[in-house]
C-alpha positions in Angstrom: -43.8 -54.2 -35.7 -46.3 -53.9 -32.9 -49.9 -55.1 -33.5 -52.4 -52.4 -34.4 -53.5 -50.2 -31.5 -50.8 -51.7 -29.2 -48.6 -49.1 -27.5 -44.9 -49.7 -26.8 -44.1 -50.8 -23.3 -43.5 -47.9 -21.0 -39.9 -47.6 -19.8 -39.6 -46.8 -16.1 -37.7 -43.7 -15.5 -34.8 -43.8 -13.0 -34.7 -40.8 -10.7 -31.2 -40.2 -9.3 -31.1 -37.8 -6.4 -29.2 -37.6 -3.0 -30.8 -38.5 0.2 -32.0 -35.5 2.4 -29.5 -34.6 5.1 -25.7 -34.8 5.0 -25.6 -36.4 1.6 -27.6 -33.5 0.1 -25.5 -31.0 2.1 -22.3 -32.6 0.6 -23.6 -32.3 -2.9 -24.8 -28.7 -2.5 -21.7 -27.2 -0.8 -19.9 -24.4 -2.6 -16.6 -25.0 -0.8 -13.4 -25.7 -2.8 -12.8 -28.7 -0.6 -15.6 -30.7 1.1 -14.8 -33.6 3.4 -17.7 -35.9 4.1 -16.8 -38.1 7.0 -17.9 -40.0 10.0 -19.6 -43.3 10.8 -19.6 -46.2 8.5 -22.7 -46.6 6.4 -23.4 -42.9 6.2 -23.8 -42.9 2.4 -20.5 -41.2 1.8 -19.2 -43.2 -1.2 -22.6 -43.1 -2.9 -22.7 -39.3 -2.4 -19.2 -39.0 -3.9 -20.3 -41.1 -6.9 -23.2 -38.8 -7.6 -21.0 -35.7 -7.6 -19.5 -35.9 -11.2 -23.0 -36.5 -12.7 -23.8 -32.8 -12.7 -21.1 -32.3 -15.3 -20.2 -35.4 -17.3 -23.5 -35.8 -19.1 -23.3 -32.4 -20.7 -19.7 -31.1 -20.7 -17.5 -32.9 -23.2 -14.2 -31.6 -21.6 -15.1 -32.4 -18.0 -12.9 -35.0 -16.3 -13.1 -36.4 -12.8 -10.7 -38.8 -11.0 -11.6 -40.9 -7.9 -8.6 -41.9 -5.9 -8.2 -44.9 -3.6 -4.9 -45.8 -2.0 -4.5 -49.0 -4.2 -6.3 -50.6 -7.1 -7.4 -53.6 -5.0 -9.6 -51.3 -2.9 -11.3 -50.0 -6.1 -12.0 -53.4 -7.4 -13.1 -55.1 -4.1 -16.7 -56.4 -3.9 -18.8 -53.4 -2.8 -15.9 -51.0 -3.7 -16.1 -48.0 -6.0 -16.2 -49.8 -9.3 -18.9 -52.2 -8.2 -21.0 -49.3 -6.8 -20.5 -47.2 -9.9 -22.0 -50.1 -12.0 -25.2 -49.7 -10.1 -25.4 -45.9 -10.8 -23.6 -44.7 -13.9 -25.4 -46.8 -16.6 -28.7 -45.1 -15.6 -27.0 -41.7 -16.3 -25.8 -42.8 -19.8 -22.3 -43.8 -18.8 -20.3 -46.6 -20.6 -17.7 -48.5 -18.6 -14.2 -49.3 -19.9 -13.3 -51.9 -17.3 -9.7 -52.4 -18.5 -8.7 -48.9 -17.5 -11.4 -48.4 -14.8 -12.9 -45.5 -16.6 -16.5 -44.3 -17.4 -17.3 -42.4 -20.6 -20.4 -40.4 -21.6 -21.7 -39.8 -25.1 -20.9 -36.1 -25.0 -17.3 -36.7 -23.9 -17.3 -36.4 -20.1 -15.1 -38.9 -18.3 -14.7 -40.4 -14.8 -11.6 -42.4 -14.0 -10.7 -44.4 -10.9 -7.0 -44.4 -10.0 -4.6 -45.2 -7.1 -1.9 -43.4 -5.2 -0.4 -46.6 -3.7 3.1 -45.1 -3.2 4.2 -41.6 -2.2 5.8 -41.3 -5.6 2.5 -42.3 -7.4 1.5 -38.6 -7.5 4.2 -38.0 -10.0 2.2 -40.1 -12.5 -0.2 -37.2 -12.7 2.4 -34.5 -13.5 1.0 -32.2 -16.2 -2.6 -33.4 -15.6 -5.6 -31.1 -15.4 -8.3 -32.6 -13.2 -11.3 -30.3 -12.7 -12.7 -32.6 -10.0 -10.6 -34.8 -7.7 -12.4 -37.2 -5.3 -10.5 -39.0 -2.5 -12.4 -42.0 -1.2 -11.1 -42.7 2.3 -9.0 -39.6 2.6 -7.3 -40.8 5.8 -5.6 -43.5 3.8 -3.6 -40.9 1.9 -0.7 -38.9 3.2 -0.8 -35.1 3.8 1.8 -34.6 1.1 -0.2 -36.6 -1.5 -3.3 -34.6 -0.8 -1.5 -31.2 -1.2 0.4 -32.3 -4.2 -2.8 -33.4 -6.0 -4.2 -29.9 -5.3 -1.7 -28.7 -7.8 -3.3 -30.9 -10.4 -6.8 -29.6 -9.6 -7.2 -27.2 -12.4 -9.6 -26.7 -15.2 -10.1 -25.5 -18.8 -13.6 -26.9 -19.2 -15.6 -24.1 -17.7 -16.1 -25.8 -14.4 -14.3 -24.3 -11.4 -11.8 -26.9 -10.1 -12.8 -28.4 -6.8 -12.0 -31.4 -4.5 -14.3 -33.8 -2.6 -13.4 -36.4 -0.1 -14.9 -39.1 2.1 -13.5 -40.8 5.1 -14.1 -42.6 8.4 -12.6 -41.2 11.6 -8.9 -41.9 12.3 -7.4 -40.1 15.3 -3.8 -40.8 14.0 -4.4 -39.3 10.6 -3.4 -35.8 9.4 -7.1 -35.4 8.5 -8.0 -35.3 12.2 -5.9 -32.1 12.6 -7.0 -30.6 9.3 -10.7 -30.8 10.3 -10.2 -30.2 14.1 -12.3 -26.9 14.1 -15.4 -29.0 13.2 -14.7 -31.6 16.0 -15.2 -31.4 19.7 -11.6 -31.9 21.0 -12.8 -33.3 24.3 -15.4 -35.9 23.2 -14.1 -36.5 19.6 -17.6 -36.1 18.2 -18.5 -33.6 15.4 -19.9 -30.3 16.6 -23.4 -30.4 15.1 -23.8 -26.7 14.5 -20.5 -26.4 12.6 -21.3 -29.2 10.1 -21.2 -27.6 6.6 -19.8 -24.3 7.8 -17.2 -23.0 5.4 -13.7 -21.8 6.5 -10.7 -20.6 4.5 -7.0 -21.4 4.7 -3.8 -20.4 3.1 -0.6 -22.4 3.2 2.6 -20.6 4.2 5.5 -23.1 3.9 4.3 -26.2 5.8 1.9 -24.2 7.9 -1.9 -23.8 7.4 -3.3 -20.4 8.3 -7.1 -20.4 8.9 -9.6 -17.6 8.7 -13.4 -17.1 8.6 -13.4 -15.6 5.2 -11.4 -15.2 2.0 -11.2 -11.4 2.5 -9.8 -11.8 6.1 -6.9 -13.9 4.9 -6.1 -11.6 2.0 -6.2 -8.6 4.3 -3.8 -10.2 6.7 -1.4 -11.9 4.4 -1.9 -10.4 1.0 1.1 -8.0 1.6 3.5 -11.0 1.7 3.7 -11.0 -2.1 2.8 -7.4 -2.7 5.9 -6.8 -4.9 5.2 -9.8 -7.1 2.8 -10.4 -10.0 -0.8 -11.4 -9.7 0.1 -15.1 -10.0 2.0 -14.9 -6.6 -0.8 -13.3 -4.7 -2.4 -15.1 -1.7 -5.3 -17.3 -2.9 -7.2 -18.8 0.0 -9.0 -22.1 -0.4 -12.4 -22.8 1.2 -13.1 -26.0 3.2 -15.9 -27.5 5.1 -16.6 -30.8 6.9 -19.9 -32.6 6.8 -20.4 -35.3 9.4 -22.5 -38.4 8.6 -24.1 -41.2 10.7 -25.6 -44.6 9.8 -29.0 -43.2 10.6 -28.6 -40.6 7.9 -28.5 -43.4 5.3 -32.2 -44.5 5.1 -31.6 -46.5 2.0 -29.0 -48.7 3.6 -30.8 -49.2 6.9 -33.9 -50.3 4.9 -32.0 -52.6 2.6 -29.7 -54.0 5.3 -31.3 -53.6 8.8 -28.7 -55.8 10.4 -25.8 -53.6 9.4 -26.1 -51.6 12.7 -25.8 -54.9 14.6 -22.6 -55.7 12.7 -21.1 -52.4 13.8 -22.3 -53.0 17.4 -20.3 -56.2 17.3 -17.0 -54.3 16.8 -14.5 -53.6 19.6 -15.0 -50.4 21.7 -12.4 -48.5 19.7 -13.8 -49.5 16.3 -17.4 -49.1 17.5 -16.7 -45.6 18.6 -15.1 -44.8 15.2 -17.4 -46.6 12.8 -20.7 -46.4 14.5 -20.5 -43.1 16.5 -18.0 -41.2 14.3 -15.5 -40.5 17.1 -12.3 -38.7 15.8 -10.4 -38.8 19.1 -10.7 -42.4 20.2 -7.3 -44.3 20.4 -6.2 -47.7 21.5 -5.3 -47.9 25.2 -5.1 -50.4 27.9 -8.5 -51.6 29.0 -10.1 -50.7 25.7 -9.9 -54.2 24.3 -10.1 -56.8 27.1 -11.6 -56.5 30.6 -11.7 -59.3 33.1 -15.4 -58.5 33.9 -16.4 -59.4 30.4 -15.3 -63.0 30.4 -16.6 -66.0 32.3 -14.3 -68.4 34.2 -15.6 -71.9 34.3 -14.6 -74.8 36.6 -14.8 -77.7 34.1 -14.5 -78.2 30.4 -17.9 -78.2 28.6 -18.9 -81.3 26.7 -20.1 -79.5 23.5 -16.8 -78.4 22.1 -16.8 -79.1 18.3 -13.4 -77.9 17.3 -10.0 -77.4 19.0 -6.9 -75.3 18.0 -3.5 -74.8 19.8 -1.9 -71.7 18.4 1.7 -70.7 19.0 3.4 -67.3 19.1 7.2 -67.8 19.2 10.1 -66.2 20.8 13.5 -67.8 21.5 15.2 -65.6 24.1 16.0 -65.9 27.8 16.5 -62.9 30.1 20.0 -61.4 30.1 21.6 -58.4 31.7 21.3 -56.5 28.4 17.7 -57.8 27.7 16.1 -58.5 31.1 12.5 -58.7 29.8 12.4 -60.4 26.4 9.2 -61.7 24.7 7.7 -65.0 25.7 6.7 -68.1 23.7 3.0 -68.6 24.1 0.8 -71.5 23.1 -3.0 -71.1 23.6 -5.5 -74.0 23.4 -8.9 -72.8 22.4 -12.2 -74.5 21.6 -15.4 -73.6 19.8 -18.6 -74.7 21.5 -21.8 -75.8 19.8 -23.6 -72.8 21.4 -21.4 -70.3 19.4 -19.1 -69.4 22.3 -15.3 -69.9 22.6 -13.4 -71.3 25.5 -9.7 -70.9 26.3 -8.6 -74.2 27.9 -4.9 -73.7 28.5 -2.0 -71.3 27.9 1.7 -72.3 27.9 3.8 -69.3 28.5 7.6 -69.4 28.9 11.0 -68.0 28.0 13.3 -70.5 26.4 16.1 -70.8 23.9 15.2 -72.0 20.4 16.0 -75.7 21.0 14.1 -75.7 24.2 11.1 -74.0 22.5 11.0 -76.8 20.0 11.0 -79.5 22.7 8.2 -77.6 24.5 6.0 -77.4 21.4 6.4 -81.1 20.7 5.8 -82.1 24.3 2.6 -80.0 24.5 1.4 -81.4 21.2 1.8 -85.0 22.6 0.0 -84.0 25.8 -2.9 -82.4 23.9 -4.0 -84.9 21.3 -3.1 -85.9 17.7 -6.6 -84.7 16.7 -6.0 -81.0 17.8 -4.9 -78.7 15.0 -1.7 -76.8 15.7 -1.2 -73.3 14.3 2.3 -72.2 13.6 2.9 -68.5 12.8 5.1 -67.8 9.8 7.1 -64.6 10.0 7.8 -62.7 6.8 10.9 -63.6 4.7 12.8 -66.7 4.0 13.9 -67.3 7.6 10.3 -67.3 8.7 9.4 -69.8 6.0 12.2 -72.1 6.9 11.3 -71.9 10.6 7.7 -72.8 9.9 8.7 -75.7 7.7 11.0 -77.1 10.3 8.1 -77.2 12.8 6.0 -79.1 10.3 8.8 -81.7 10.2 9.2 -81.7 14.0 5.4 -82.3 14.3 5.1 -85.1 11.7 1.9 -87.0 12.4 0.1 -84.0 13.9 -2.5 -81.8 12.2 -0.3 -78.6 11.6 -1.4 -75.5 9.8 1.1 -72.7 8.8 -0.4 -69.3 9.3 1.1 -66.1 7.7 0.8 -63.1 9.9 -0.8 -60.0 8.2 -1.6 -56.6 9.7 -0.5 -55.1 12.9 -1.1 -56.7 16.3 -4.2 -54.5 17.2 -5.8 -55.3 13.8 -5.3 -59.0 14.3 -6.7 -58.9 17.8 -9.8 -56.9 17.0 -12.1 -59.8 16.0 -11.1 -61.8 19.1 -11.5 -58.7 21.2 -15.1 -58.1 19.9 -16.1 -61.6 21.0 -14.5 -61.0 24.4 -16.4 -57.8 24.9 -19.6 -59.5 23.7 -19.3 -62.0 26.5 -18.6 -64.9 24.1 -15.2 -65.9 25.6 -14.9 -68.3 28.5 -11.7 -69.4 30.3 -11.2 -72.7 32.1 -9.9 -72.1 35.6 -6.2 -72.7 36.0 -2.9 -71.5 37.5 -2.2 -69.7 34.2 -5.3 -67.5 34.4 -3.9 -64.5 36.3 -1.0 -63.8 34.0 -3.1 -64.4 30.9 -5.9 -62.0 32.0 -3.4 -59.3 33.3 -1.7 -59.2 29.9 -5.0 -58.9 28.1 -6.2 -56.0 30.2 -2.9 -54.1 29.6 -3.1 -54.7 25.8 -3.4 -51.7 23.6 -1.1 -49.2 25.2 2.0 -50.3 23.2 3.8 -51.3 26.4 4.5 -54.6 28.0 4.0 -58.0 26.5 1.3 -59.2 24.1 2.5 -62.8 23.3 -0.5 -64.5 24.9 -2.9 -62.1 23.2 -1.3 -62.8 19.8 -1.6 -66.5 20.4 -5.2 -66.3 21.6 -6.2 -64.0 18.7 -4.5 -66.4 16.3 -6.4 -69.4 17.7 -9.7 -67.5 17.4 -8.9 -66.6 13.8 -8.2 -70.3 13.0 -11.5 -71.4 14.6 -13.6 -68.8 12.8 -11.9 -69.2 9.4 -13.6 -67.6 6.4 -16.3 -65.9 8.4 -13.8 -63.2 9.3 -14.2 -61.9 5.8 -17.4 -60.2 7.0 -15.3 -58.4 9.6 -13.0 -57.2 6.9 -15.8 -55.5 5.0 -17.1 -53.5 8.0 -16.4 -49.8 7.6 -16.1 -49.9 3.8 -19.5 -48.3 3.1 
């Protein structure tokens, strides 16, 4: 019991509300489908997490599902599950971590699931989901999205609806789906169209758009005029709400350096994740320009770490294959001032046995102290090849590196440093071919062996700090 005349401690109330601007617009739209997209850090995921709270606390039959492409993305630090733990307990939610589900005292539920494979949608056959939320819609296929619309139905008194968040992706089906809201010349959202509702119907695989529900019914309602009411045209309403980092005052206050992180990205990723560009695509000159690097005449004396990274090929030109890939080995150093210097590049076309001799000779010429990176291709053959190089280079410091992601993704951290003026090159006869290949990188044509080797060397020098790069764009 409390001492006489002492009042109980006052419990601070938690006020949960959206931020003014796009987040508030997202949560107040009446459209059947609302896509909240644009720059990283715009408050999209937090806005999506707020959406179910209008129903789960009072409607015992309400059920919402958040979808990510795979479960790992849900459980990642800073992912949906982590963020929901910062919010839902204050609204009375109870987590059931084993099945990634939140439950409320009156019966409402929010589940987090995946659609990792195309066939994963079949796991939801027969389901009734009043609210479906796609986090990072561009990660899902068009067929997955439209199949799940068939599961978007309700018997709980809440009109079924869909919400989605995403960052720009010019190659995604989403870019075409929201094209009316995007300036097709610049790739940036058309400000005055943000939040404007349009309507569509689906005829076969084609989407027919209109400015109102009545317009589409008037034009296409006759197609099923001889059938029952269930077959009549039923337009869906859609809108797109763009977001920028500057819209998320809570994040910019809590993490003022986040903008600097986005500024450190490559041009392509910076346009996508900082400026919300839906048309930007990789092309030659977008990743590496000669004007952005410094060529030095002598090796600096403050290099604290060296790596020689190899990208292998084992083919010589023939009549049927006159322009095969090259074997490339890049020697790179990390300086005490935080910059990186490329000291040498060996670049040649040789048969497998000659490649092995080349690698061993270069290792002997470098130094026993320099770490050698050997790429391991997928599969058993790649593993056996990598192990054979370890045996060949007995006595040297060898690291086997497994390749993950596509070539552009692997090159982006290295490219960002190049664009930031943090890459130097020691003058040598190999410079012209090396720089020419770098400037052409990104168009999907020509060779990229030296870029692969240099990007791999950079990754080895940087090590675990690249985990920061991997988290950019997840907010």
